[in-house]
ROGU-436472 format. One record per residue (C-alpha): residue in three letters; x, y, z. Coordinates in steps of 0.05 Angstrom, whole numbers, plus 32768, in hexadecimal, padded with zeros to 4 digits. Example, Ala and Ser with C-alpha at 12.3 -4.5 7.8 and 13.67 -1.06 7.14 Angstrom:
<sites>
+-----+------+------+------+
!   r !   px !   py !   pz !
+-----+------+------+------+
! Ala ! 80F6 ! 7FA6 ! 809C !
! Ser ! 8111 ! 7FEB ! 808F !
+-----+------+------+------+
</sites>
This chain:
<sites>
+-----+------+------+------+
!   r !   px !   py !   pz !
+-----+------+------+------+
! Met ! 8C55 ! 8AF2 ! 8424 !
! Lys ! 8C4C ! 8AA8 ! 8433 !
! Arg ! 8C2C ! 8A6F ! 840D !
! Val ! 8BF7 ! 8A41 ! 842B !
! Lys ! 8BD1 ! 8A06 ! 8410 !
! Ile ! 8B88 ! 89F5 ! 841E !
! Lys ! 8B74 ! 89AC ! 8413 !
! Glu ! 8B39 ! 8996 ! 83EA !
! Gly ! 8AF8 ! 8997 ! 8412 !
! Asn ! 8B11 ! 89CE ! 843F !
! Val ! 8B0A ! 8A1A ! 8441 !
! Gly ! 8B3D ! 8A4B ! 845C !
! Val ! 8B2D ! 8A86 ! 8488 !
! Val ! 8B61 ! 8ABE ! 8483 !
! Ser ! 8B65 ! 8AEE ! 84BE !
! Lys ! 8B92 ! 8B25 ! 84D8 !
! Asn ! 8B97 ! 8B3C ! 851F !
! Gly ! 8B58 ! 8B15 ! 8530 !
! Lys ! 8B2F ! 8B33 ! 84F8 !
! Phe ! 8B12 ! 8B10 ! 84BC !
! Val ! 8B36 ! 8B1E ! 847A !
! Ala ! 8B1F ! 8AEB ! 8446 !
! Leu ! 8B07 ! 8AA5 ! 8435 !
! Val ! 8B31 ! 8A7A ! 8406 !
! Lys ! 8B20 ! 8A39 ! 83E4 !
! Ala ! 8B4A ! 89FA ! 83DB !
! Gly ! 8B8D ! 8A06 ! 83BA !
! Ser ! 8BCD ! 8A2E ! 83C4 !
! His ! 8BC9 ! 8A76 ! 83DB !
! Trp ! 8BF9 ! 8AAF ! 83ED !
! Ile ! 8BE9 ! 8AD7 ! 842B !
! Lys ! 8C0E ! 8B0E ! 844F !
! Ser ! 8C3D ! 8AFC ! 8487 !
! Ser ! 8C12 ! 8B23 ! 84B8 !
! Gln ! 8BD6 ! 8AF8 ! 84A7 !
! Thr ! 8BC2 ! 8AB3 ! 84BF !
! Ile ! 8B97 ! 8A7E ! 849F !
! Gln ! 8B6E ! 8A45 ! 84BD !
! Ala ! 8B4F ! 8A0B ! 8495 !
! Tyr ! 8B0A ! 89F0 ! 84A3 !
! Asp ! 8AE7 ! 89B1 ! 848A !
! Leu ! 8AAE ! 89C5 ! 845C !
! Gln ! 8A86 ! 8988 ! 8473 !
! Gly ! 8A8C ! 8993 ! 84BD !
! Leu ! 8A67 ! 89B9 ! 84F3 !
! Phe ! 8A8B ! 89E9 ! 8522 !
! Phe ! 8A7C ! 8A15 ! 855E !
! Leu ! 8A8A ! 8A5F ! 855A !
! Ser ! 8AC6 ! 8A71 ! 8584 !
! Lys ! 8AD2 ! 8AB7 ! 859F !
! Glu ! 8AFB ! 8AC5 ! 8561 !
! His ! 8AC4 ! 8AAC ! 8533 !
! Arg ! 8A91 ! 8ADA ! 8554 !
! Ile ! 8ABD ! 8B14 ! 8541 !
! Phe ! 8AC0 ! 8AF9 ! 84FA !
! Met ! 8A74 ! 8AF8 ! 84F8 !
! Glu ! 8A76 ! 8B44 ! 84F7 !
! Asn ! 8A90 ! 8B3D ! 84B0 !
! Asp ! 8A57 ! 8B34 ! 847E !
! Leu ! 8A81 ! 8B08 ! 844F !
! Phe ! 8A92 ! 8AD6 ! 8486 !
! Lys ! 8A4B ! 8AD7 ! 84A1 !
! Ala ! 8A2D ! 8ACC ! 845B !
! Ala ! 8A59 ! 8A8E ! 8452 !
! Leu ! 8A3B ! 8A69 ! 848E !
! Asn ! 89FA ! 8A47 ! 84A0 !
! Ser ! 89E5 ! 8A42 ! 84E9 !
! Leu ! 89C9 ! 8A04 ! 850B !
! Arg ! 89A8 ! 8A0D ! 854F !
! Ile ! 8996 ! 89CE ! 8576 !
! Lys ! 896B ! 89D9 ! 85B4 !
! Asp ! 8971 ! 89B2 ! 85F5 !
! Asn ! 8936 ! 8984 ! 85E3 !
! Glu ! 894E ! 8978 ! 859C !
! Leu ! 897F ! 894D ! 8575 !
! Ala ! 8998 ! 8956 ! 852E !
! Leu ! 89A9 ! 891C ! 8500 !
! Gly ! 89E0 ! 892D ! 84CF !
! Tyr ! 89E0 ! 890E ! 8489 !
! Glu ! 8A16 ! 8911 ! 8454 !
! Asp ! 89FC ! 8903 ! 840E !
! Gly ! 89BE ! 88E4 ! 842E !
! Ile ! 89E6 ! 88B5 ! 845C !
! Phe ! 89E4 ! 88BE ! 84A7 !
! Ser ! 8A26 ! 88DA ! 84C0 !
! Ser ! 8A1F ! 88FA ! 8504 !
! Leu ! 89F2 ! 890A ! 8540 !
! Val ! 89F0 ! 8952 ! 8556 !
! Thr ! 89DB ! 8963 ! 859D !
! Ala ! 89C3 ! 89A6 ! 85BA !
! Gly ! 89EE ! 89E3 ! 85A8 !
! Asn ! 89FA ! 8A1B ! 8575 !
! Tyr ! 8A1F ! 8A02 ! 8538 !
! Phe ! 8A36 ! 8A1F ! 84F5 !
! Phe ! 8A47 ! 89FF ! 84B2 !
! Trp ! 8A5D ! 8A19 ! 846F !
! Lys ! 8A2A ! 8A29 ! 843A !
! Glu ! 8A58 ! 8A08 ! 8407 !
! Asn ! 8A48 ! 89C8 ! 842B !
! Thr ! 8A0F ! 89B1 ! 83FE !
! Gln ! 8A16 ! 8967 ! 8410 !
! Ser ! 8A04 ! 896E ! 845A !
! Glu ! 89BD ! 896C ! 8474 !
! Phe ! 89A4 ! 8970 ! 84BB !
! Lys ! 8961 ! 8957 ! 84D4 !
! Ile ! 894C ! 8973 ! 8517 !
! Met ! 8926 ! 8943 ! 8545 !
! Asp ! 88F8 ! 895C ! 857C !
! Leu ! 8904 ! 8930 ! 85B9 !
! Ala ! 88C6 ! 894D ! 85DB !
! Gly ! 889C ! 892A ! 85A6 !
! Leu ! 88AA ! 88E7 ! 85C8 !
! Glu ! 889E ! 88B9 ! 858D !
! Ile ! 88D5 ! 88B2 ! 855A !
! Asp ! 88C6 ! 88C5 ! 8512 !
! Glu ! 88BC ! 8886 ! 84E8 !
! Ser ! 88E4 ! 88A7 ! 84B0 !
! Ile ! 8924 ! 889C ! 84D9 !
! Asp ! 8945 ! 885B ! 84C4 !
! Ala ! 8945 ! 8827 ! 84FC !
! Ser ! 898F ! 8819 ! 84F1 !
! Ile ! 89A0 ! 8860 ! 8506 !
! Leu ! 897B ! 8858 ! 8548 !
! Thr ! 89A6 ! 881C ! 855A !
! Arg ! 89E8 ! 8841 ! 8553 !
! Pro ! 8A10 ! 8849 ! 8594 !
! Glu ! 8A0B ! 8895 ! 8593 !
! Met ! 89BF ! 8890 ! 858C !
! Leu ! 89B0 ! 885C ! 85C2 !
! Lys ! 89B1 ! 888C ! 85FC !
! His ! 897D ! 88B7 ! 85DA !
! Val ! 894C ! 887F ! 85CA !
! Arg ! 891E ! 8853 ! 85F3 !
! Val ! 8909 ! 8810 ! 85D5 !
! Phe ! 88CD ! 87E6 ! 85E9 !
! Lys ! 88BC ! 87A2 ! 85CB !
! Val ! 8876 ! 8783 ! 85CA !
! Glu ! 8875 ! 873A ! 85B4 !
! Ser ! 8847 ! 8723 ! 857C !
! Phe ! 881B ! 86FE ! 85AF !
! Glu ! 8814 ! 873B ! 85DC !
! Lys ! 87F0 ! 877D ! 85E1 !
! Ala ! 8809 ! 87B7 ! 860A !
! Ala ! 87EB ! 87F5 ! 8629 !
! Leu ! 8817 ! 8832 ! 8620 !
! Phe ! 8819 ! 8864 ! 8659 !
! Val ! 883C ! 88A8 ! 8652 !
! Asn ! 8846 ! 88CF ! 8692 !
! Gly ! 8815 ! 88A1 ! 86B4 !
! His ! 87DD ! 88AC ! 8681 !
! Phe ! 87C4 ! 8876 ! 8652 !
! Glu ! 87D2 ! 8886 ! 860A !
! Arg ! 87BF ! 884A ! 85E0 !
! Leu ! 87C4 ! 87FF ! 85D6 !
! Leu ! 8800 ! 87E3 ! 85B0 !
! Asn ! 8802 ! 87A4 ! 8586 !
! Gly ! 8840 ! 8778 ! 857F !
! Gly ! 887D ! 879D ! 8566 !
! Thr ! 88BA ! 87C7 ! 857A !
! Tyr ! 88AC ! 880E ! 8590 !
! Lys ! 88E1 ! 8846 ! 8596 !
! Phe ! 88DA ! 8886 ! 85BD !
! Trp ! 8909 ! 88C1 ! 85CA !
! Gln ! 892B ! 88C3 ! 860D !
! Asn ! 8910 ! 8900 ! 8631 !
! Asp ! 88F1 ! 8914 ! 8674 !
! Gln ! 88AF ! 88F1 ! 8665 !
! Thr ! 88A2 ! 88AE ! 8685 !
! Ile ! 888C ! 8873 ! 865B !
! Glu ! 886E ! 8833 ! 8675 !
! Met ! 8851 ! 87F6 ! 8652 !
! Leu ! 8823 ! 87C3 ! 8671 !
! Lys ! 881F ! 8783 ! 8648 !
! Ala ! 87EC ! 874A ! 8644 !
! Asp ! 87EF ! 8708 ! 861F !
! Thr ! 87BC ! 86FF ! 85E7 !
! Arg ! 87BF ! 86B2 ! 85EA !
! Leu ! 8795 ! 8681 ! 8611 !
! Gln ! 87B0 ! 867E ! 8658 !
! Thr ! 87A8 ! 8651 ! 8696 !
! Leu ! 879F ! 866A ! 86DD !
! Glu ! 87AB ! 8638 ! 8715 !
! Val ! 8788 ! 8642 ! 8758 !
! Leu ! 87AF ! 8613 ! 8784 !
! Gly ! 87A8 ! 85FA ! 87CC !
! Gln ! 8767 ! 861C ! 87DD !
! Glu ! 8753 ! 8606 ! 8824 !
! Ile ! 8707 ! 8606 ! 8828 !
! Leu ! 86D2 ! 85EC ! 8859 !
! Thr ! 8696 ! 85C8 ! 883B !
! Asn ! 8650 ! 85D3 ! 8855 !
! Asp ! 8659 ! 8598 ! 8885 !
! Lys ! 869B ! 85B5 ! 889F !
! Ala ! 86C9 ! 8586 ! 887A !
! Ala ! 870C ! 85A7 ! 886E !
! Leu ! 872C ! 859B ! 882A !
! Arg ! 875C ! 85BB ! 87F8 !
! Ile ! 874B ! 85C6 ! 87AF !
! Asn ! 8778 ! 85D2 ! 8772 !
! Phe ! 8752 ! 85F4 ! 873A !
! Asn ! 8763 ! 8607 ! 86F1 !
! Val ! 8745 ! 863F ! 86C8 !
! Lys ! 8751 ! 864C ! 867E !
! Tyr ! 8746 ! 8694 ! 8669 !
! Gln ! 8757 ! 86C7 ! 8634 !
! Val ! 875E ! 8713 ! 8635 !
! Val ! 872A ! 8730 ! 8606 !
! Asn ! 8729 ! 877A ! 861A !
! Phe ! 8770 ! 8793 ! 8625 !
! Glu ! 875C ! 87D9 ! 8639 !
! Lys ! 8731 ! 87BF ! 8671 !
! Ala ! 8766 ! 878D ! 8687 !
! Leu ! 87A3 ! 87BB ! 8685 !
! Val ! 8786 ! 8801 ! 8690 !
! Glu ! 8746 ! 87FC ! 86B8 !
! Asn ! 875E ! 87C4 ! 86E6 !
! Lys ! 879E ! 87BD ! 870E !
! Glu ! 87BF ! 8777 ! 870A !
! Phe ! 8782 ! 8757 ! 86E9 !
! Thr ! 87A0 ! 8711 ! 86F1 !
! Lys ! 87A1 ! 8718 ! 873D !
! Gln ! 8759 ! 8730 ! 873C !
! Leu ! 8745 ! 86F5 ! 8710 !
! Tyr ! 8767 ! 86C6 ! 8741 !
! Ile ! 8740 ! 86E3 ! 877C !
! Leu ! 86FF ! 86E0 ! 8753 !
! Ile ! 8708 ! 8696 ! 8744 !
! Gln ! 871D ! 8689 ! 878C !
! Met ! 86DD ! 86A8 ! 87A8 !
! Ala ! 86B1 ! 8683 ! 8776 !
! Ile ! 86D1 ! 8640 ! 878B !
! Arg ! 86C3 ! 8650 ! 87D4 !
! Asp ! 867B ! 8662 ! 87C5 !
! Tyr ! 8670 ! 8620 ! 87A1 !
! Val ! 8694 ! 85F2 ! 87D1 !
! Gly ! 867A ! 8614 ! 8810 !
! Ala ! 8631 ! 8608 ! 87FB !
! Leu ! 863A ! 85BC ! 87F4 !
! Ser ! 8647 ! 8582 ! 8823 !
! Leu ! 8684 ! 8557 ! 8816 !
! Asp ! 8659 ! 8520 ! 87F7 !
! Glu ! 8635 ! 8552 ! 87CB !
! Leu ! 8677 ! 8571 ! 87B5 !
! Met ! 8693 ! 852D ! 87A2 !
! Glu ! 8655 ! 851C ! 877B !
! Asn ! 8650 ! 8561 ! 8758 !
! Lys ! 8699 ! 8575 ! 874F !
! Asn ! 8692 ! 8575 ! 8704 !
! Lys ! 865D ! 85AB ! 8709 !
! Ile ! 868C ! 85DE ! 8727 !
! Ser ! 86A6 ! 85F2 ! 86E3 !
! Glu ! 8660 ! 8606 ! 86CC !
! Phe ! 8656 ! 862C ! 870E !
! Ile ! 8698 ! 8653 ! 8706 !
! Leu ! 8689 ! 8664 ! 86BD !
! Asn ! 8644 ! 867F ! 86D0 !
! Ser ! 8654 ! 86A3 ! 8710 !
! Ala ! 8697 ! 86C2 ! 86FD !
! Ala ! 868A ! 86D3 ! 86B3 !
! Glu ! 866F ! 8719 ! 86BE !
! Lys ! 86A4 ! 872D ! 86F1 !
! Ala ! 86DB ! 8711 ! 86C5 !
! Asn ! 86BF ! 873A ! 868B !
! Ala ! 86C9 ! 8779 ! 86B4 !
! Leu ! 8713 ! 8766 ! 86B7 !
! Gly ! 8716 ! 875F ! 866B !
! Val ! 871C ! 8714 ! 8671 !
! Lys ! 86F2 ! 86DA ! 8656 !
! Ile ! 86F1 ! 8698 ! 867D !
! Leu ! 86F0 ! 865F ! 864A !
! Asp ! 86F5 ! 8621 ! 8676 !
! Ser ! 8701 ! 860B ! 86BE !
! Gly ! 8703 ! 85CD ! 86E9 !
! Ile ! 871B ! 85AC ! 8729 !
! Lys ! 8761 ! 858F ! 8723 !
! Asp ! 8765 ! 856F ! 8769 !
! Ile ! 873D ! 8568 ! 87A9 !
! Ile ! 876C ! 855B ! 87E3 !
! Leu ! 874F ! 8540 ! 8824 !
! Pro ! 8772 ! 853D ! 8869 !
! Gly ! 878E ! 84FA ! 887E !
! Asp ! 8758 ! 84E9 ! 88B1 !
! Met ! 8722 ! 84FB ! 887F !
! Lys ! 8741 ! 84CE ! 884B !
! Glu ! 8741 ! 8494 ! 887C !
! Ile ! 86F8 ! 849F ! 888D !
! Leu ! 86E4 ! 84A3 ! 8843 !
! Asn ! 870C ! 8464 ! 8834 !
! Arg ! 86E7 ! 843F ! 886C !
! Val ! 86A5 ! 8458 ! 8851 !
! Leu ! 86B8 ! 8442 ! 880B !
! Ile ! 86CC ! 83FD ! 8824 !
! Ala ! 868B ! 83F6 ! 884B !
! Gln ! 8663 ! 840B ! 880D !
! Lys ! 8687 ! 83D9 ! 87E1 !
! Gln ! 867E ! 83A2 ! 8815 !
! Ala ! 8634 ! 83B1 ! 881A !
! Gln ! 862F ! 83AF ! 87CE !
! Ala ! 8653 ! 836C ! 87CE !
! Asn ! 8623 ! 8351 ! 8804 !
! Val ! 85E7 ! 8366 ! 87DB !
! Ile ! 8603 ! 8345 ! 879D !
! Gly ! 8612 ! 8305 ! 87C6 !
! Arg ! 85CB ! 8303 ! 87E1 !
! Arg ! 85AF ! 830C ! 879C !
! Glu ! 85D8 ! 82D2 ! 8783 !
! Glu ! 85C3 ! 82A6 ! 87BD !
! Thr ! 857A ! 82B7 ! 87B2 !
! Ala ! 8580 ! 82A7 ! 8768 !
! Ala ! 85A2 ! 8264 ! 8778 !
! Thr ! 856C ! 8251 ! 87AA !
! Arg ! 8536 ! 8262 ! 8779 !
! Ser ! 8559 ! 8237 ! 8745 !
! Leu ! 855C ! 81FC ! 8776 !
! Ile ! 8512 ! 8203 ! 8787 !
! Asn ! 84FF ! 8204 ! 873E !
! Thr ! 852B ! 81C7 ! 8731 !
! Ala ! 850C ! 81A1 ! 876C !
! Lys ! 84C6 ! 81AF ! 8753 !
! Leu ! 84D8 ! 8195 ! 870E !
! Met ! 84F7 ! 8155 ! 8729 !
! Glu ! 84BA ! 8149 ! 8755 !
! Asp ! 848E ! 814C ! 8719 !
! Ser ! 84BD ! 8123 ! 86EC !
! Pro ! 84DE ! 80E2 ! 8705 !
! Met ! 8508 ! 80DF ! 86C6 !
! Leu ! 8525 ! 8125 ! 86D6 !
! Phe ! 8533 ! 810D ! 871D !
! Lys ! 8558 ! 80D1 ! 8702 !
! Leu ! 8580 ! 80FC ! 86D2 !
! Lys ! 8592 ! 812B ! 870B !
! Glu ! 85A6 ! 80EF ! 8735 !
! Met ! 85D4 ! 80D6 ! 86FE !
! Glu ! 85F2 ! 811C ! 86F8 !
! Tyr ! 8606 ! 811C ! 8742 !
! Val ! 8620 ! 80D4 ! 873C !
! Glu ! 864C ! 80ED ! 8702 !
! Arg ! 8666 ! 8126 ! 872C !
! Ile ! 8676 ! 80F7 ! 8766 !
! Ala ! 8698 ! 80C6 ! 8737 !
! Glu ! 86C5 ! 80FD ! 871E !
! Lys ! 86E1 ! 8106 ! 8764 !
! Ile ! 86EE ! 80BB ! 8771 !
! Gly ! 8734 ! 80A4 ! 8760 !
! Glu ! 872A ! 8057 ! 8767 !
! Ile ! 86EE ! 8027 ! 8770 !
! Ser ! 86F8 ! 7FE0 ! 878C !
! Leu ! 86C4 ! 7FAA ! 8779 !
! Ser ! 86C0 ! 7F61 ! 878F !
! Gly ! 86BF ! 7F2D ! 8758 !
! Asn ! 867C ! 7F0B ! 8765 !
! Gly ! 8660 ! 7F23 ! 8722 !
! Lys ! 862E ! 7F55 ! 873C !
! Met ! 8654 ! 7F94 ! 8726 !
! Met ! 8619 ! 7FC0 ! 8715 !
! Glu ! 85F6 ! 7FB1 ! 8757 !
! Gln ! 8636 ! 7FC1 ! 877D !
! Leu ! 863E ! 8004 ! 8759 !
! Lys ! 85F5 ! 8015 ! 8765 !
! Glu ! 85FE ! 8005 ! 87AE !
! Ile ! 863C ! 8032 ! 87B3 !
! Phe ! 861C ! 806F ! 8793 !
! Thr ! 85D8 ! 8069 ! 87B2 !
! Lys ! 85EE ! 8062 ! 87FA !
+-----+------+------+------+
</sites>
């Protein structure tokens, strides 16, 4: 006989010559010298060895165990007293029926989406990361979810977790905020064959995300081409002078002509306008000369108007002085005063006839 001790939380399996004899609980036990004993943790899982399979032929040993079968497309989450303790992958496992604290939840990986009942902290554990796919959609975004190339649904902002399996997952995102599209450096010929480049801005917002992300491929590129063609239609129908005079009307034209086509892309155009019109160097020089000539002509017209007005004023003054000797005299004195202002020194002889001498000076 020999004495063995089984620790608390363990169970002992007594065997002889490879055959099951008995189960013993924690404590001290006497067994025959020809027998062997092996301790097992009551809380743990174990695989059946070749020896264990022989033991399973014994009803007592078989009745003491529960089986746990995890398929290839499954995972089991192990909990001890309601707290996550282990991750169990595919295989055939056994655990003791005396283990009343352990619980195992089997997860079907083929189901793709992770059950919301699983705590998020469990999914971030290192042993879980290789089994989980995480996608994040910002609060200002919407995303189209595609599974195996097929559209499933639209997703709002949030974090989405899926099981890692053989299914492919793709998300296409679009911004929900007001956005700006710049159409830069467009080289266009006007109706009178003037070459120029235009920089254009468009403000838009995605209003139908299913149209934008599912029914259309790269909707922003399509919107760019749509605006580009509308600009060419507008500019190509006008001469350079007409374009410069009506450049503010292009926004209205774009809004009207591109609205329906933009709607088919799931987009609403809110505003647009020309940022820059860039002319070649020789064209700039010509326009500058034209502008200078126009301003010179305007200055000449204004000068002639002023001359005409001055002449009319002189004629009117002359008529008045002809009819009124007193007015003529006053005008004469006004001119004498102006002349006197420009004279620095006057020399008079002392013969006493000062007034006559002054009169003679200013009336010569």
